[in-house]
C-alpha positions as CSV (number, residue, x, y, z in Angstrom):
1,M,7.1,-15.9,24.3
2,P,7.8,-12.2,24.0
3,F,9.2,-12.8,20.5
4,L,6.1,-14.7,19.5
5,F,3.9,-11.8,20.7
6,G,6.2,-9.4,18.9
7,T,5.8,-11.5,15.7
8,V,2.0,-11.1,16.0
9,L,2.4,-7.4,16.3
10,V,4.7,-7.2,13.3
11,Y,2.3,-9.3,11.2
12,V,-0.6,-7.1,12.1
13,L,1.3,-3.9,11.3
14,L,2.4,-5.3,8.0
15,S,-1.0,-6.4,6.9
16,R,-3.4,-3.9,8.4
17,K,-3.3,-1.3,5.6
18,R,-5.0,-3.4,2.9
19,S,-7.0,-5.9,5.0
20,P,-7.5,-4.5,8.5
21,R,-10.3,-6.8,9.5
22,L,-8.3,-9.9,8.6
23,A,-5.2,-8.5,10.3
24,Y,-6.9,-7.7,13.5
25,A,-8.9,-10.9,13.6
26,G,-5.7,-12.9,12.9
27,G,-3.9,-10.9,15.6
28,I,-6.5,-11.6,18.2
29,L,-6.7,-15.3,17.4
30,L,-2.9,-15.6,17.4
31,G,-2.8,-13.6,20.7
32,C,-5.2,-16.1,22.3
33,G,-3.3,-19.0,20.9
34,F,0.0,-17.7,22.3
35,F,-1.6,-16.9,25.6
36,G,-2.7,-20.5,25.8
37,L,0.7,-21.7,24.8
38,S,2.4,-19.6,27.4
39,A,0.1,-20.9,30.2
40,I,0.7,-24.5,29.1
41,L,4.4,-24.0,29.0
42,G,4.3,-22.2,32.4
43,S,2.6,-25.2,34.0
44,E,5.0,-27.8,32.4
45,I,8.3,-26.0,33.2
46,P,8.3,-26.5,37.0
47,V,7.6,-30.2,36.7
48,S,10.4,-30.5,34.1
49,R,12.9,-28.7,36.3
50,L,12.0,-30.8,39.3
51,A,12.4,-34.0,37.2
52,Q,15.9,-32.8,36.1
53,N,16.9,-31.9,39.6
54,G,17.8,-35.6,40.5
55,G,17.1,-35.3,44.2
56,I,13.4,-36.1,43.8
57,D,11.7,-39.5,43.3
58,L,10.4,-39.4,39.7
59,A,7.5,-41.8,40.5
60,A,6.3,-39.5,43.3
61,L,6.7,-36.5,41.0
62,A,4.7,-38.3,38.3
63,N,1.9,-39.1,40.7
64,V,1.7,-35.6,42.0
65,S,1.7,-34.0,38.6
66,D,-0.9,-36.5,37.3
67,D,-3.1,-35.8,40.3
68,T,-2.7,-32.1,39.6
69,L,-3.6,-32.4,36.0
70,I,-6.6,-34.6,36.7
71,S,-7.9,-32.3,39.3
72,S,-7.4,-29.3,37.1
73,A,-8.8,-30.8,33.9
74,A,-11.1,-27.9,33.2
75,P,-8.3,-25.3,33.1
76,S,-6.2,-27.6,31.0
77,I,-9.0,-28.0,28.5
78,V,-9.6,-24.2,28.3
79,L,-5.9,-23.6,27.7
80,A,-5.8,-26.2,25.0
81,L,-8.9,-24.7,23.4
82,L,-7.1,-21.3,23.5
83,F,-3.9,-22.6,22.1
84,F,-4.8,-25.0,19.2
85,P,-7.6,-23.2,17.5
86,G,-6.1,-19.8,18.2
87,A,-2.7,-20.8,16.8
88,V,-4.1,-22.7,13.7
89,F,-6.8,-20.3,12.7
90,G,-4.8,-17.3,13.7
91,L,-1.8,-18.3,11.6
92,L,-4.1,-19.1,8.6
93,T,-6.0,-15.8,9.0
94,M,-2.8,-13.9,9.3
95,A,-1.4,-15.6,6.2
96,V,-4.4,-14.6,4.2
97,A,-4.0,-11.0,5.5
98,L,-0.3,-10.9,4.6
99,W,-1.2,-12.4,1.2
100,C,-3.7,-9.6,0.6
101,S,-1.4,-6.9,1.9
102,R,1.4,-7.7,-0.6
103,A,3.8,-6.3,2.1
104,V,5.9,-9.4,2.1
105,P,6.8,-12.0,-0.5
106,R,4.0,-14.4,-1.3
107,G,6.4,-17.4,-1.1
108,A,7.0,-16.6,2.6
109,V,3.3,-16.5,3.2
110,I,3.0,-20.0,1.6
111,L,5.7,-21.1,4.0
112,I,3.5,-20.0,7.0
113,A,0.7,-22.2,5.6
114,A,3.2,-25.1,5.2
115,F,4.2,-24.7,8.8
116,V,0.6,-25.1,10.0
117,I,0.2,-28.2,7.9
118,L,3.5,-29.8,9.0
119,D,3.3,-28.8,12.7
120,F,-0.3,-29.2,13.6
121,G,-1.4,-31.6,10.9
122,L,1.5,-34.0,10.5
123,Q,3.2,-33.5,13.9
124,L,6.6,-32.8,12.2
125,A,7.8,-30.1,14.6
126,V,11.5,-29.7,13.6
127,P,11.0,-29.3,9.9
128,A,8.0,-27.2,10.5
129,H,9.9,-24.7,12.7
130,L,12.8,-24.6,10.3
131,I,10.3,-23.7,7.5
132,L,8.7,-21.0,9.7
133,A,12.2,-19.6,10.5
134,A,13.0,-19.5,6.8
135,A,9.7,-17.6,6.2
136,A,10.6,-15.1,9.0
137,F,14.0,-14.4,7.6
138,W,12.6,-14.1,4.1
139,M,10.0,-11.6,5.3
140,A,12.5,-9.7,7.4
141,S,15.0,-9.3,4.6
142,A,12.2,-8.2,2.2
143,V,10.9,-5.6,4.6
144,L,14.4,-4.3,5.4
145,L,15.5,-4.1,1.7
146,A,12.2,-2.7,0.5
147,G,13.2,0.9,0.2
148,R,16.8,0.3,-1.0
149,G,16.4,0.7,-4.7
150,E,18.8,2.6,-6.9
151,L,19.0,6.2,-5.7
152,P,19.1,8.8,-8.5
153,E,22.3,10.7,-8.7
154,R,22.2,14.0,-7.0
155,V,22.0,16.8,-9.5
156,E,23.4,20.2,-8.4
157,Q,20.9,22.8,-9.5
158,E,21.0,26.5,-9.0
159,P,18.0,28.2,-7.5
160,P,15.6,29.7,-10.1
161,G,16.6,33.2,-11.1
162,L,20.2,32.8,-10.1
163,D,23.0,32.1,-12.5
164,A,26.8,32.3,-12.4
165,R,26.8,36.1,-13.0
166,T,24.4,36.9,-10.1
167,M,26.3,34.6,-7.8
168,S,29.5,36.5,-8.4
169,G,27.8,39.8,-7.6
170,A,28.5,41.2,-11.1
171,V,24.8,41.6,-11.9
172,A,22.1,42.5,-9.5
173,P,19.1,40.1,-9.5
174,G,16.3,41.3,-11.7
175,S,18.3,43.5,-13.9
C-alpha cells in the first residue's frame, strides 16, 4: 500500500504544473480509493491467515467471519464506496491530468485507461495489472531519461579581455 500512495504522489507531482485542479482532484479521489482498499485488505488478511493456519475448523471460521461481515455491513459498504468510485474515477481523472500535462508519454496514459477498463469493467485482473506495470515502467523510463539529450561539447574559452599574451605576463591588461 505505501507504493500505491507513493504512486498517487508521483502522479500528482507530474501533472500539477499544467492542470493543478485535475491533478489534485485525481489525487484526492485516488487517495480515498486506496484508503478503502487498504481497509478492505486489512480486514481480509487475518481471516486468510487463520484459514491457512490449519489448526482451525474452516466451517467455524467461515461462520464467524460471515457473522462479522453481516453485523458490520455499514462499514463494509462505506469502504466499498470509498474504494471502487475512488479508484475508478481517481485513475481516470489522473489519466486526464497526465494527458494534459504532457509530462509522460501519452501511450502510457492510454494504458492507465486500459487498466481501468480491464480490471474494473471486465474483471481481468492479471492482464490489467501487467498493463499497468508496463505503463509505470514506461513513465518511469521517460521521466528518468527526459533530461539526457546530447550534451554540447565543452568549449574552452578565455575570459573576455584576456588573451595568450596577457596570460603569460608579457603585456599588462588594458595596454
